[in-house]
N, C-alpha and C positions, 0 to 999 in steps of 0.2 A: 316605526312610522317615518313617514316622508319628511323631508326637513320644510319648514312653513313656508310660505312666500315671504316674501319682505313685506313689512307692514308699511302700507302707502301712506297712512296719516300716524305718524310719530308722535306728533305733538297733541293727540289724543288720547296715547296710552296711560292705563292708570298704573298707578304705585302696587306691589304685592300687597301690601295691607288696604289698600281700597279695593283691590279685589275678594280677598277674604270677608272685609266687611259687606261688600254687596251680596256674595255668598250667604253669608250669615243671615242678612234680613229681607234677602228677595222671594217674593212671594210664591210667583209660580215659574216654573220651568218649561222649555220645550225641547222635549227629546225628538231627536231624528234618528233615523235607522233606515237601512236599504235592504229591501226584501229581494229573493230570488229571482224576481223578474228585472230588477235591477231599477225600479221606482223607488223613490226617496219616501217616507213616510213620516209625519210629524204629529207629536201629541203633547198636550200640554198636561203638565204632571206638578203634584205637589212635591218636595224634596226636602232632604235635611242633608247635613254634613256630616259622616260618622268615620271616624279615624281617619280623616284626611281623603274619603273616597264620598262620590256623590251617591244618596239613596234615593230610592223611587218605589212605587208601588203601584200595581193595576191588577185587576183581578185576574184569578187563577184558570178563568177559562181559556180554551185557547182562542187567540184571535190575532190579528194583524199584526199587534207589537210584539208578542211571544214569537209570532213564526219568524220575523224578520230577526228577532235577538238570536234565535237558535241557528237561523242562515248566516249570520256576522255579527261579529262580536265590538265592529268598529262602530263609534256612534260620535254623534254632535250634540252637543246641549248648551240650551243658550238660555239665559237670564236675564232681564233688564228692569230699569226703572224709567217711564219715558215720563219728560219734564214737558215743558210750556214750547208751543210752536212758536217761533218767534221772526220778525223781518229783520234782515240784515242790511238790506238794499232796496232801493227805489222800483224792482221789477218785482211781480210775483213770484217768478223764479227764484229771486234772492231770499228765502225764506228758509229756516233751519230748525232745529228741535235741540232743546237740553234735554240729554238722557245720560243714564251709565249703563253698559251691556259687558256682559264676560261669557265668552265663547269658548266652550271645553271639549278639547278630543280626547277619547280614550277608549278603552274597552269595558263592555259590559258584562256582568255574569249574573245567572240566577241565584239568589240565595235561599239556600236549602234549610241550614241549621236554625232550630226552632228558637234558641235563646238569641242569636243574631237577628232574627225576625222580630222577638219580643224588645230585644234594644232600639230596633228602628222604630218600633210602633211607638215606643215612648218618648225617643227624642221628637218624633212626628207630632205628638201630641203636646210636647214641652212647648215646641215652635207655635202651632197653629191651633190647640186647645185655649179654652179659658178657664180659670180654676171656679169660675162662677157657677159654671154647669153644676158643679157637686155631685161630679159621676165617681163610681167605683176606679181609683186610680190604677194603672197599669192592667187592667184586665181586658185582653183582647181575645173574645172567646171564637173569632173566625177568620184568624191567621192561615187558617190551613184552605180558606177559599182567594187567597190572595197571593199574588206572587211578589216579591221582593228583589228589586234590581240593584246590583251597587256598581258604579262606574271606577275605574280605575282612570284617574287622571293621567294622562299623557301631555298634556300641552293645553295651555290657558292662556287665552289675550282677553283683557281689560280693557275698554277705550270709554271715554265719555266727554260731553260737551257740558260744560257750566251755562246757566244762561247770564248771559252779559246783561250788567246794570242798563237800567232804562237810560241812561246818559251814553251808552256805548252800544245802542242798537238804534236803528234808522226810527223817525227821520234824523235825530241828535247827531249821527254819525252815518255816513252812506259807505258801507263795502261792498255796493254793488259790483260782482264779478264781471259784466261786461260795462263798463261805465263811459265807452263812446255810443253805446246803443240808444235809439230815440224810440220812445213809445208811438205807436201809431195814434193818429187823432181819433177821439171818439165820435 
């Protein structure tokens, strides 16, 4: 893998334990692949972390995702938690969002091993299922109709912006990035 570009906003960098925590609690990922035609394709998928890899699934039917994975193993995966949109200055462009996000670069493979697929589905239901459903546990009769993917993580970056306290937001504090600008009259 090529060297990553320098991180422009190092002040937003998340610590490794914060990255792991977001990966554990995150809800939906967005997997980006590249097709033979050179076009990117991004799809939202539920995921779990299994043995330090990111595991996902989709239909076993041949489609866009599977074709792209078979073409190119390099992928990018994004997981985020959006927060509140807030003003930090007096102009409309002085607006931001509280968030946490993780971007993962790695290589994806198709998991064929039946016991491994079983472990994936058990982990998936442990994360997303509800014990109140009272269904037969660990019984997945249609695993042959799914494709399970595993991403070996090569590089990960986590960034976050915390929601400032009200006393640190506009209008209490003006952090306008163009302080000499004057709004036109209405």
